[in-house]
C-alpha positions in Angstrom: 0.0 0.0 0.0 1.5 3.3 -1.2 -0.9 5.6 0.7 0.9 7.9 3.1 -1.1 8.9 6.1 -1.1 12.6 7.1 -2.5 12.7 10.6 -1.8 16.4 11.0 -5.1 16.8 9.1 -6.9 15.2 12.0 -5.5 17.8 14.4 -6.6 20.6 12.2 -10.0 19.1 11.5 -10.9 18.1 15.0 -12.2 21.5 16.3 -14.4 21.9 13.2 -15.6 18.3 13.6 -16.6 19.0 17.2 -18.7 21.9 16.0 -20.4 19.5 13.7 -20.9 17.1 16.5 -22.7 19.8 18.5 -25.2 20.2 15.7 -25.6 16.4 15.5 -26.3 16.2 19.2 -28.8 19.1 19.0 -30.7 17.3 16.3 -30.6 14.1 18.3 -31.7 15.5 21.6 -34.6 17.6 20.1 -35.7 14.6 18.0 -35.8 12.3 21.0 -37.6 14.8 23.1 -40.3 15.3 20.5 -40.7 11.6 19.6 -41.0 10.4 23.2 -44.0 12.7 23.6 -45.7 12.2 20.3 -45.3 8.4 20.4 -47.7 8.2 23.4 -50.8 9.3 21.5 -49.8 7.4 18.4 -49.4 4.2 20.5 -52.7 4.8 22.2 -54.4 5.4 18.8 -52.8 2.2 17.5 -54.6 0.3 20.3 -57.9 2.2 19.9 -61.2 0.3 19.5 -62.2 2.8 16.8 -61.1 1.2 13.6 -60.6 4.5 11.7 -58.3 5.8 14.4 -56.5 2.5 14.7 -56.0 2.2 11.0 -54.8 5.8 10.7 -52.1 5.2 13.4 -51.1 1.9 11.9 -50.8 3.5 8.4 -48.6 6.3 9.8 -46.3 3.8 11.6 -46.0 1.5 8.6 -45.2 4.3 6.2 -42.3 5.5 8.2 -41.1 2.1 9.2 -41.2 0.7 5.6 -39.6 3.6 3.7 -36.0 4.7 3.8 -35.1 7.5 6.1 -33.3 9.3 3.2 -36.5 9.3 1.1 -38.4 10.7 4.0 -35.8 13.4 4.5 -35.8 14.4 0.8 -39.6 14.4 0.7 -39.9 16.7 3.6 -37.1 19.0 2.4 -38.0 19.2 -1.3 -41.7 18.0 -1.7 -43.3 19.5 1.4 -42.4 23.1 0.5 -43.6 22.6 -3.0 -47.0 21.4 -1.7 -47.4 24.0 1.1 -45.6 26.9 -0.4 -43.7 27.3 2.9 -39.9 27.7 3.0 -38.5 25.1 5.4 -34.8 25.3 6.5 -32.6 22.2 6.3 -32.4 22.1 10.1 -36.2 22.2 10.5 -36.7 19.6 7.8 -34.2 17.4 9.5 -36.1 17.7 12.8 -39.4 16.9 11.2 -38.1 13.9 9.3 -36.1 12.4 12.1 -38.9 13.0 14.6 -41.6 11.5 12.4 -39.4 8.5 11.8 -38.4 7.9 15.4 -42.0 8.5 16.6 -43.2 5.6 14.5 -40.6 3.2 16.0 -41.1 4.6 19.5 -44.9 4.2 19.3 -44.5 0.5 18.6 -42.1 0.2 21.6 -44.7 2.0 23.7 -47.5 -0.2 22.5 -45.6 -3.3 23.4 -45.0 -1.8 26.9 -48.6 -0.8 27.3 -49.8 -4.3 26.5 -47.4 -5.8 29.0 -48.9 -3.8 31.9 -50.8 -6.3 34.1 -54.5 -6.0 33.6 -55.0 -6.2 37.4 -53.3 -2.8 37.8 -55.4 -1.2 35.2 -58.5 -2.6 36.8 -57.4 -1.3 40.2 -57.0 2.1 38.6 -60.6 1.9 37.4 -61.7 0.9 40.9 -60.0 4.1 42.1 -62.1 6.0 39.6 -59.1 7.2 37.7 -59.8 8.7 34.3 -58.3 7.2 31.2 -55.7 10.0 31.2 -54.9 9.4 34.8 -54.5 5.7 34.1 -52.0 6.5 31.4 -50.2 9.0 33.5 -49.9 7.1 36.7 -50.1 3.4 35.8 -49.5 2.6 32.1 -47.0 5.0 30.7 -44.5 4.9 33.7 -44.4 1.1 33.6 -44.3 0.9 29.8 -41.3 3.3 29.6 -39.5 1.6 32.4 -40.0 -1.8 30.8 -39.1 -0.6 27.3 -36.1 1.5 28.4 -33.5 -0.7 26.7 -35.5 -0.6 23.4 -35.9 3.1 23.7 -32.2 3.7 24.3 -31.4 1.4 21.3 -33.7 3.5 19.1 -32.0 6.7 20.4 -28.6 5.3 19.4 -29.9 4.5 15.9 -31.4 8.0 15.4 -28.0 9.5 16.5 -26.3 7.5 13.8 -29.0 8.0 11.2 -28.7 11.7 11.7 -25.7 11.6 9.4 -28.1 11.6 6.5 -29.1 15.2 7.2 -25.7 16.2 5.6 -27.4 15.5 2.2 -29.6 18.5 2.7 -26.7 20.8 3.7 -27.3 20.7 7.5 -23.8 21.4 9.0 -23.7 18.3 11.2 -20.7 16.1 11.9 -20.9 14.3 8.5 -21.4 17.5 6.5 -18.3 19.0 8.1 -16.3 15.7 7.4 -17.4 15.8 3.8 -16.4 19.4 3.4 -13.0 18.9 5.0 -12.4 15.8 2.9 -13.2 17.7 -0.3 -10.9 20.5 0.6 -7.9 18.4 1.8 -8.3 15.2 -0.4 -7.7 13.2 2.8 -10.8 11.2 3.0 -9.3 8.3 4.9 -8.1 10.4 7.8 -11.1 12.6 8.0 -13.7 9.9 7.8 -11.8 7.8 10.3 -11.9 10.7 12.7 -15.7 11.0 12.1 -16.2 7.3 12.7 -14.2 7.5 16.0 -16.3 10.5 17.2 -19.6 8.7 16.4 -18.3 5.6 18.2 -17.1 7.6 21.2 -20.6 9.0 21.7 -22.7 5.9 20.8 -20.6 3.1 22.5 -21.0 4.2 26.1 -24.8 4.5 25.6 -24.8 1.0 24.0 -22.9 -0.4 27.0 -25.3 1.3 29.4 -28.2 -0.2 27.5 -26.8 -3.7 27.7 -26.1 -3.4 31.4 -29.6 -2.0 32.0 -31.2 -4.8 30.1 -29.2 -7.4 32.1 -30.2 -5.8 35.4 -33.9 -5.6 34.3 -33.8 -9.3 33.5 -32.3 -10.1 36.9 -34.9 -8.0 38.7 -37.7 -9.7 36.6 -36.4 -13.1 37.7 -36.7 -12.0 41.4 -40.4 -11.2 40.9 -42.4 -8.0 40.6 -43.3 -5.8 43.5 -46.8 -5.9 44.9 -49.6 -3.7 43.6 -50.0 -2.0 47.0 -46.5 -0.6 46.9 -46.7 0.3 43.3 -49.9 2.4 43.7 -48.7 4.0 46.9 -45.6 5.2 45.0 -47.2 6.2 41.7 -50.5 7.7 43.0 -50.0 9.7 46.2 -53.0 10.0 48.4 -54.8 7.0 46.9 -55.3 3.7 48.7 -55.8 0.2 47.3 -57.8 -2.1 49.5 -56.2 -5.4 50.1 -57.9 -8.7 51.0 
């Protein structure tokens, strides 16, 4: 191999790459925050007894799960302004596309968690005359999120990596900066190696934490779940559950 490495490029590129990483992290954090909220009503709609609502939620989920992220990104950036007449910046388009995509996957994770909540606890909530919204707030959503935390963290890692696609619509994220530096210096190997190292340095610790958390949850599950009395006393202050 006759290629001569020039790692001085890495030292010069590193500060600019960190600026791109900040944009990537901003995209990721905002996307996760939006998706974790929007996924709740989508998951609830997916389980609705009203067929039109259920089918609508399922159609949304399947469209975003079964089409490439890049196509979704291009459609929102190029097609949506043409249809609406609105000018949408690259950063905003990226947020919309990433959030819509992650919401679809997150909603399925939530739905799985909702269905895993013991029926007895939901019935106990009804006996306490909790509204449907209160049942979701105090009983269903907390348990679903706790149970599905490893899946949610895995989805968050995936969206962090997939955010590299926003460079195709000129959002100055880590990959866009790497592409720019590579084009200017003709040192693709060094620049993209640095980009890969940065992505790995952020994602790997979260991946390890996810694995450890999943292992601990399996161990706790093997020991048995806590009683309904202790659960309700923690989650719903001021409410009492009668025990036999």
